[in-house]
N, C-alpha and C positions, 0 to 999 in steps of 0.2 A: 716577687719572691713569695714562696708558700709560707703561711703562718705555721709555726711549730714551737713547741716548748723548748726552753733553754736546757741543755744538759749540763752536767758537772764540769766537763772540760771547757765548754764555751763560757760558762760563768766564771771559771778560774781565769780565763783569758781577759774577760772584762775586769776582773779584780786586779790583775797585773797592770792593765792599762790605767785603772783608776789611780793607782799610786804614782803613775808617771806623768799625769796631767794635772795642773792646778785646778782646784775645784771650780773656780770661776770660769774656766775654759772648757769645761765639759759641755760640748755643744755639737749638734749634728753637722756643723760646718767646719769643725776642727779637722785639719788634714790627717792627723794620726787616727782619729776615730773613723774617718772615711776609709782609710787604707785597711784598718783591721776589720771593719765591717764587711769590706769586700772579700777578705780572706774567709770570713765566717759565713758568707752568703746571707748577710743580714743588712738591714738598712742602717745608715748612720744614726737615724732617730732612735731605732730600737736599741742599738748599742749604747748610746748616750743615756737613754732611760734606764738601761740595766745598770750602768755605772752609778747613776743617781739612786737606784734602789739599794745598791750595796752601801752607798754612803750613809744611808739611814742607820746602819749599825755601827758607824764609826764614832766612838765616844770622844775622840780627840777633836773631831770636827764639830761636835756638839758644843764643846767648850768655847768655840768661837761664835756660838749662837747661829750656826749654820746647820741645816739638816738636808738630808736627801729626801727621796720620795718614800712615803710611809707605807705604800701598798705593794711591797715586794712579795715574792713567792717564798715557799718553804725552801726551795733550792737556794735562793739568795741567802737566807739565814744560815742554811747548812754550810754553804761554801764559805761564808764569812767566819763562822765559828771554827771551821776546820782549817782554813788556809790563810786567814788574815795575818797571822804571825809566822807563816811558813815562807819566809822571804827567800830561802834557797830554792824552794819549788817555784815561786813566782818569778825569780830571776831566770830559771831555766826555761820557763814558758816564754818570757820576754826574749831570751836568746833564740829560741826556736822560731819566733815570729820575725826576728830582725826588725823590730820597731825602732825607727829613728825619728825623734821629735824635731820639729823645725826650730831653727834659731839656737840650737845647742851644738857646740863644737865637739864632735865625738872624740877627737884626739886628745882633749884635755881630760885625762883620767888619772886621778891622784891615788897613789898607793904608797903611803909612808913618804919616803923621800923620792920615789920614782914616778916618772910620767912615761907611760908606755902607749904606743899607738894601737889602734883598734884591732889590728891583726894579732896582737899578742896579749891583750888584756884578759884577765881571768873572768870566767863567767860569773856574773853577779855584780861586777864593778860598774857596768853601764846602767844596770837597773838601779843600783844604789845611788849613783849620781843623779839620774833622772828623778828618782823618788824624793831625794833630799831637796834638790833645786825646786821641784814642784811644790813640796810642802812649804817652802819659804818664798814661793812666788818669784823665784829667780832673783832674790835679793839677799845681799850679805846681811847676816843677822846682827853684825856689829855696826857697820858703817852705812848700810842702806844702798850700797853700790848695786846696780841692777844691770850690768853688762855681762851677759853669760860667759863671754870669753875670758873674763877676769875672775870668775867664780869657781870655787872648788868645793866639792862635797867632801868634807873633812870627817874622817872617822874620829870619834871621841876615844873609844878604845881602839888602838891601832889594828889595822887589818891583820898584821902578822900575829897578833895576840888574840884575835877574835875567833870564836867558834865558827866552823864552816857552815853549819846548818842554821844557827839562830842569830848570829851576830854580824857576819861579814856583809851581808846584803840588807841588813835591817836599818831602815831610815831613822829609827829611834836611837841609833848609834851614830848619828851624823849631825853635823852643823853645816850650814851654807856660809862659807867665808870667802872673802877676797884672798888673793894669793899671799899678801903680806901677813894678814892676821892668821891665816892657815898655818904659815910657817912659824909664827910666834906661838900658836897653840900647840903645834907639833913639837916644838922645842921646849915646851913647858914654861914659857915666859908669861903666858896668860892661862887662866882657867875660869871655871864658873863655880858658884856655890849652889846650894840646893834651891835657891830662889831665882836661879839663872842670872845672877849678877856677876859682872866681870871682876875678876881679881887679877892684879898685875904683880908679878914676882918682885919681891924686894931685891933679889939678886940683879934684876935688870935695872930697877930704879936706882940702885946704889953703884952702878957702873961708873967708873971715872970718866969724865968728859962726855957724859951722855948728851947727845946732840938734841937740838930743839925739835927736829922732825920726829925723832923717836918719841919725845915727850908728847908731841902733838898727835901722832898717829897711833900710839899705843898707850902710854901712861894716862893720857887725858880721858880714856874710856873707863878707867877704874871706877867701880861703884855704879856704873850704868847697867840697866837691864838689856839683855839682848832682845832683838825683835823676835817674838815667838812665832813658830810656824802655825799655819792654819790646821795642820794635822801632823801626826807622827811627832808629838812632843818628845824631846830628848829624855830618855829614861835616866832617872837619877842614879841608877846603879853604874851607868857608864860615866856619869859626871864624877861620882865618888872614886871610880877607878882612876880617872884622869888626875884628880886631886892627889890621890895617894901615891900614884906610880909615875906620872909624867911631869907634874907641876914642880917647878923649882921654887920653894918658899923664899 
């Protein structure tokens, strides 16, 4: 392959892929990186390096004492500043590439109360799911469950209430939850405070004949901190929205 500079479009593709792959799995041997590199007529090593160059600008990643490569180009910095929060644009790039990550069940796509199959899902939903699960290393942020088929990328501010451009595909508007806790969160039986501590609804705790399994699987987590993601930390404005609008005190 001929050596050539990365243009804006190619760097945006690398950025979209960056959000979809856990940082620790950005490697030239990753099947998704190999597939996209082939589309770009680049080597997998070059694409992986470009993704690590972009990671250098990710402040949420730096919070975990992880850093990308420090010697990126001006194009890398330009693309990060222009597109890093343009999740609608990145989702459309992802859709055009038809990138499918291994070990992720594409049919498990959560939209409020609905699960739709891939032929019908809205553009942005698959990108959102991949980006959220990637940020949490495919682990439920409450229980630590790490079976992808049991995990849901849950919107903090519901999809139906979210802005098309800035919120629907934004992984900072998401939590990685197992199906039970996703449902409890969706129904307002649990929420988070500004320190990412779990709060359980008094309305749930005071239900008559509350069974032991509910106490064990939901109530017992009250006061615990969620497992924070390695990047795309949940934005507190969405947490506050959930507290004020969804949560049942």
